[in-house]
C-alpha positions as CSV (number, residue, x, y, z in Angstrom):
1,M,-81.4,38.3,33.1
2,T,-81.2,39.2,29.0
3,T,-80.0,43.0,28.4
4,A,-83.5,43.4,27.0
5,A,-85.3,42.4,30.1
6,R,-82.7,44.2,32.3
7,Q,-83.3,47.3,30.1
8,L,-87.2,46.8,30.8
9,Y,-86.8,46.5,34.6
10,L,-84.7,49.3,35.2
11,D,-86.8,51.3,32.9
12,L,-90.1,50.4,35.1
13,L,-88.0,51.1,38.2
14,I,-87.0,54.4,37.4
15,S,-90.8,55.1,36.1
16,T,-91.8,53.9,39.5
17,L,-89.1,55.6,41.7
18,A,-90.2,59.0,40.3
19,N,-93.8,58.1,40.4
20,T,-94.6,59.2,36.7
21,I,-96.8,56.1,36.6
22,Y,-99.3,57.4,39.6
23,Q,-98.7,60.9,39.3
24,D,-98.6,62.8,42.6
25,A,-98.6,66.0,43.1
26,S,-95.4,68.6,43.9
27,T,-94.8,69.7,47.3
28,H,-92.0,72.4,46.1
29,P,-92.3,75.8,47.5
30,E,-92.3,77.4,44.1
31,N,-93.8,74.6,41.8
32,D,-96.5,73.1,44.3
33,G,-99.7,71.5,42.7
34,P,-100.8,68.9,40.3
35,F,-98.4,66.5,38.7
36,R,-96.8,68.2,35.7
37,G,-94.6,65.8,33.4
38,E,-92.1,68.1,32.4
39,L,-91.3,69.2,36.0
40,R,-91.0,65.5,37.4
41,A,-88.9,64.8,34.1
42,E,-86.1,67.6,35.1
43,G,-86.3,66.7,38.6
44,R,-88.1,70.3,39.3
45,D,-90.6,69.6,41.7
46,W,-90.8,67.9,45.4
47,P,-92.8,65.1,45.0
48,A,-95.5,64.1,47.7
49,I,-95.1,60.5,47.4
50,A,-92.4,59.3,45.1
51,H,-89.1,58.0,46.3
52,T,-86.8,60.4,44.5
53,M,-86.9,64.3,43.6
54,V,-83.9,64.0,41.2
55,G,-86.4,63.3,38.1
56,L,-85.9,60.8,35.2
57,R,-83.1,62.7,33.3
58,R,-80.8,62.1,36.7
59,L,-82.2,58.7,37.1
60,Q,-81.5,57.6,33.6
61,N,-77.7,58.9,34.2
62,L,-77.3,57.2,37.3
63,R,-78.6,54.0,35.8
64,D,-76.1,54.4,32.9
65,L,-73.1,55.1,35.3
66,A,-73.6,52.4,37.7
67,Q,-74.0,49.9,34.4
68,R,-70.8,51.1,33.2
69,T,-68.8,50.2,36.3
70,L,-70.0,47.0,35.7
71,D,-69.9,46.3,32.1
72,E,-66.0,48.0,32.1
73,E,-65.3,46.3,35.1
74,I,-64.7,49.1,37.3
75,C,-63.8,47.9,41.2
76,G,-65.7,49.0,44.1
77,D,-69.5,49.5,45.7
78,F,-71.7,52.3,44.9
79,I,-71.9,54.9,48.0
80,E,-74.5,58.3,47.7
81,T,-74.4,61.1,50.4
82,G,-77.7,62.8,51.0
83,V,-80.5,60.1,50.1
84,W,-83.7,61.7,51.1
85,R,-86.6,58.7,51.0
86,G,-83.6,56.5,49.2
87,G,-84.5,56.2,45.5
88,C,-81.0,57.0,43.7
89,C,-79.8,54.1,46.3
90,I,-82.6,52.0,45.2
91,L,-82.0,52.3,41.7
92,M,-78.5,51.3,42.5
93,R,-79.1,48.0,44.4
94,G,-81.7,47.6,41.4
95,V,-78.7,47.9,38.8
96,L,-76.7,45.3,40.9
97,A,-80.0,43.0,41.4
98,A,-80.5,43.1,37.7
99,N,-77.1,41.7,36.8
100,G,-77.1,39.5,39.1
101,V,-74.2,41.3,41.0
102,K,-73.5,39.6,44.5
103,D,-70.3,41.4,45.5
104,R,-70.7,44.8,45.4
105,K,-72.6,47.0,48.0
106,V,-74.9,49.9,48.1
107,Y,-74.0,52.2,51.1
108,A,-76.7,55.0,51.9
109,A,-75.1,57.8,53.8
110,D,-77.7,60.8,55.3
111,S,-78.3,62.1,59.1
112,F,-81.7,60.7,58.3
113,A,-83.1,63.7,60.2
114,G,-83.2,66.4,57.3
115,L,-80.3,68.5,56.4
116,P,-77.9,69.9,59.7
117,P,-77.8,74.0,60.7
118,P,-75.0,75.2,58.2
119,D,-71.9,75.9,60.1
120,P,-71.0,79.8,59.1
121,Q,-67.7,80.1,61.3
122,S,-66.2,77.2,59.7
123,Y,-68.0,77.4,56.1
124,P,-68.8,80.7,55.4
125,Q,-69.7,79.6,52.3
126,D,-72.8,78.1,53.8
127,D,-74.0,81.1,55.5
128,S,-77.5,82.4,54.4
129,W,-78.4,78.9,53.2
130,N,-81.5,77.3,54.8
131,F,-82.4,74.2,53.2
132,H,-82.1,72.8,56.9
133,R,-85.7,74.7,57.9
134,H,-87.6,72.5,55.1
135,K,-89.0,69.5,57.2
136,E,-90.1,67.7,54.1
137,L,-86.6,67.0,53.7
138,A,-86.3,65.0,56.7
139,V,-86.9,61.3,56.3
140,S,-86.1,58.5,58.9
141,L,-83.8,55.7,58.3
142,S,-86.9,53.5,59.0
143,Q,-89.1,55.0,56.3
144,V,-85.8,54.4,53.8
145,K,-85.9,50.8,54.6
146,S,-89.2,50.5,54.3
147,N,-88.9,51.9,50.9
148,F,-86.4,49.6,50.2
149,A,-88.1,46.8,51.1
150,R,-91.1,47.8,48.7
151,Y,-88.9,46.9,46.1
152,G,-87.4,43.7,47.4
153,L,-84.2,45.1,47.4
154,L,-83.5,45.5,51.3
155,D,-80.9,43.2,52.0
156,G,-77.2,42.8,53.0
157,Q,-75.9,44.3,50.2
158,V,-77.3,47.8,51.4
159,I,-75.2,49.3,54.1
160,F,-76.8,52.7,55.8
161,V,-74.6,55.2,57.4
162,E,-76.7,57.2,59.9
163,G,-75.1,60.6,61.4
164,P,-73.7,63.9,59.9
165,F,-71.5,63.2,57.1
166,R,-68.5,65.0,59.6
167,D,-68.8,62.4,61.7
168,T,-69.3,59.3,59.6
169,L,-67.6,59.8,56.4
170,P,-63.9,60.5,57.6
171,S,-63.9,57.4,59.6
172,L,-66.0,55.2,57.4
173,K,-64.6,51.7,56.8
174,A,-65.4,51.2,53.1
175,G,-64.2,51.0,49.6
176,P,-63.3,51.0,47.0
177,F,-66.0,52.6,45.2
178,S,-66.5,52.7,41.7
179,L,-69.5,55.4,41.9
180,I,-70.2,58.1,44.1
181,R,-73.3,60.2,43.9
182,L,-73.3,63.7,46.3
183,D,-76.3,65.0,47.2
184,G,-75.6,67.1,50.4
185,D,-76.0,70.8,49.1
186,W,-73.7,72.4,51.6
187,Y,-70.4,73.3,51.1
188,E,-69.6,71.5,53.6
189,S,-71.3,68.6,53.4
190,T,-69.8,68.5,49.9
191,Y,-66.5,69.3,50.5
192,I,-66.2,66.7,53.6
193,A,-67.7,63.5,51.0
194,L,-65.1,64.6,48.4
195,D,-62.5,64.3,51.0
196,A,-63.4,61.7,52.5
197,L,-64.5,59.4,49.6
198,Y,-63.1,60.4,45.9
199,P,-59.5,58.9,47.6
200,K,-61.4,55.7,47.3
201,L,-62.6,56.1,44.2
202,S,-61.2,53.4,41.5
203,P,-59.8,54.7,38.7
204,G,-62.5,54.9,36.2
205,G,-64.7,55.4,38.8
206,F,-67.7,58.0,38.5
207,V,-68.5,61.2,40.4
208,I,-72.0,62.7,40.1
209,V,-72.7,65.8,42.1
210,D,-76.3,66.7,42.3
211,D,-77.1,70.4,42.4
212,F,-73.4,71.6,41.1
213,N,-75.1,73.8,38.5
214,L,-78.0,74.8,41.2
215,I,-76.4,75.7,44.6
216,P,-73.3,77.9,44.6
217,P,-71.7,76.4,47.7
218,C,-72.0,72.9,46.4
219,R,-70.4,73.9,42.8
220,Q,-67.8,75.7,44.8
221,A,-66.6,72.8,46.8
222,V,-66.5,71.2,44.0
223,I,-64.2,73.4,42.2
224,D,-62.1,74.1,45.5
225,Y,-61.3,70.2,45.8
226,R,-60.8,69.8,42.5
227,S,-58.4,72.6,42.4
228,R,-56.4,71.5,45.7
229,H,-55.8,68.1,44.2
230,E,-55.2,68.7,41.0
231,V,-58.2,66.7,39.4
232,T,-58.7,67.8,35.9
233,A,-61.2,65.3,34.4
234,V,-63.5,66.5,32.1
235,M,-67.0,67.6,33.7
236,H,-70.4,66.8,31.9
237,D,-73.8,68.1,32.6
238,V,-76.6,65.9,33.3
239,D,-79.1,68.6,33.3
240,W,-79.8,72.1,34.6
241,N,-78.7,70.6,38.1
242,A,-76.2,67.9,38.3
243,S,-72.9,66.8,36.7
244,W,-70.5,64.2,36.6
245,W,-67.0,63.2,35.7
246,Q,-65.1,60.0,35.3
247,K,-61.6,59.7,37.5
248,E,-58.7,59.4,35.6
C-alpha cells in the first residue's frame, strides 16, 4: 500500500470507528442527546453506536504512535488494557494491516463485563469512584469480536485477554511490546497494568494513558509508578484527557 493509500484508509477507519460519518447520538450522563461534532472530536460523549468513545484526537494520536513503532523499527506487539467496544484495538490492527505487517499482534485486555467494583481496602485512591455502576461500559467479548469482524480485522493477530487485570496481566505470557495503551480508569487497574507491562516495553516504545488528565486515581497511579521506578521521560498531552511518553 502506498503512503497516500495507507493514510486514506486509516483516516477513513478513524472516521468510521468514531462514527463521525453517520453521527450517532450520545448517551453520556452529562452530554446526552443528538450528535455534536465538537464533542465527538474531543471524546467528550458516549456514542450510542460508535465503536470507541475516545474521539478523533486520541485516535489520531494512537495511529501516529503505532505508525512510528513501525517506521522506527521499535520491536514488539501492541496492547490495550480496557477496550470497551474495541475501537482502539481495531485501529491498531488496522495500522498493521495497512502496512502489511504479519509478525506483530494486538492484545485486547478487558474484563468484558464492565469495570469491577473498586477495592478501597487495598487501593484507597479508588474509594468513592463509581464507574462500575455504568452498565453501558460493559461490552461482552463476543460483541467485541463481532466488531473486529465487521472491519475484516478479526484474525490470529488479535489476542483477547479476558478477566480482571489483577488476574490476567501479571501472568500474561506476551511481549515485548512497542506500544501499550492504558484505559482502566482506576488507580488499581492503571498501576497493575504498568507494573506488568512496562518492563516488557521495548526501549523507544510508547505508553498512552487515557484519563491521565481527567481521573485523579489514574493520574496518581502513573505518578507513583514513574516515581518508584525512576521513569523520567517527558509526558506529552494528547488532549484534555490523555497523555503519552516514550520509553528511554
